[in-house]
Phi, psi and omega in degrees: 000148176297147177293345178265011185298141177279128176305135180284167177308148183304143183300328181293343174298332186240032172082012180260092178095169183288151178274123181303143184299323184291331177288325177295323179294314180293327178297325177295319178294315180300316180297322178296317180294320178297314181295320180296318180297316178297322179297317181296323175288325181295323182267357175091005178287333168249134189269133172257130185267129178257136176267172177275004179230160179296147178239126175251124178255127175249120183201188178214158180273336180265159172283149177100173184281143179227353182109025183293319185295313176301324178292320177300318178298316179296322178298314179303313184294318181290319180294320177296319179296333180273002176101004179274165173243083186281152172226155184243128175253133182213154173287330183072054185299138175092355179285156191287338178235075185295342180274354183262118175285142180202158171277143180241131174227188186297336183266356182291129176297136180303330179296334179267322185260345186092142186296316182291314176301320179295319178299315179299316180296319181291322183285325190247334185071011181278169176291129178230128180236126177251135182195136175300329176267101185291332176297314178297320178298316180296319179296322178296322178295317179296317179297334180274001175106005179285138180251006170206137182247129174256120180262111183278120179061061182227026185297326181265005182266081190284351178296333178261112180291137185241151178261331179224129175248129177240115175269133177250129186242135172286117185294339179270313184273328183049233184259016177058229181277001176079011182258155176284157176299145359270005179286340180207186185272000189279128172280330178221162178302149182301333179297341179301330182299333186296336183262001174285144182290323180223139176241109183256126180252123180277101187274133184288331183234148183298332182275355181286155181239146176283158176275171181302134179086002181248152173255128182283140175228134175239138176265111185267126177235126182239327188232164170243131184253124177297130182293335180270007179097159181127182184286146174299151179241125181300141176302330180298338180291341179265356183301135181083357179257155170274137179223150169277122179252124185243130179213120173245065183233178184295328180224080183302327182303332180294319178294316180297318181296323179297318179292319179298322180296338177271005176091011180275144174273098191273126166258103191279142175225101181263130178242170177299147174302133181068026181302139178269096188288144172233160183303325181295341179294343185254020175278075187272348177089000177209142182269083175246159173304141179250113180253133183219165178288161177299322181298323177284321187298326182297342181259002186241001185300321187299328182241014181291149172244188186292350181268354186269130179228146171257142179247096180287148176236152177235132180282124179246122179230160179298148178300330179298329177297313182294324178296315180295321180295314181294325175296316178297318179294322178297320178291325178292321178295319179295320180294323182290333184272352181262000000 
């Protein structure tokens, strides 16, 4: 592992060792606050804002990455193919001026727009708005002509009323030890999943199966793209070679495991989620190909050399999922117009 590696979530979150007593105590306080907040929204003492267009929320109950961004990109593409004009609202976590609302496009520096919003804008060309106030971001998208809003990572943001909720689950980690933060990885009780319209499980292996009530999702990676431009290189071309693998995402091990499954000799370098990369971060001491996630790559183009590659992934889901989603969206659109 790189000496700059970000410590992973505590092992006790995932059943490795005892849960410290003080985290269990704080989890009780946290759970009370979560329940109170939901109650206040439920009885109307806190106001949830409804837009004039459908809102799709993509999020997770656990802390950490689960595959929300690839699914958001797939949603944009499918909705556009179905005749919609989708827009994406995001907080833009990790940007240097988090209090400043802004439009994000392919040319926006990741330090200003956030790595995930910039990646979404580059991949899809859709309208992307980052704002700490997601209600304001959604309203700006509607004013710009979007007829459906996708809220990236907004499951707990109840100020924005939603028509479709999609929970994304890490198929390997799932809900860990089933405890609330900080004793476990849960942002909300696991029972919260039951009221989501769709539960998508990001499966680590093609042969894995989803559980009852879940929709399977696989992240397909076939090529490596040179950051300095040029033709894609099949991942199979790296098989049997040692490579530096770089990941600053919620679960770096997932990226490393995917490369190992393709036969690559992985030298792993895990960084903090949303890490602000500098050229010095890549002083690994050996000139091997450097393969990284797309989310990391958008922040490394300026100092990349010929050894730097991005590994894009595409979210693959059953066609029945898209049919069910569009039916749900159609009923939400009809309800909004009456």
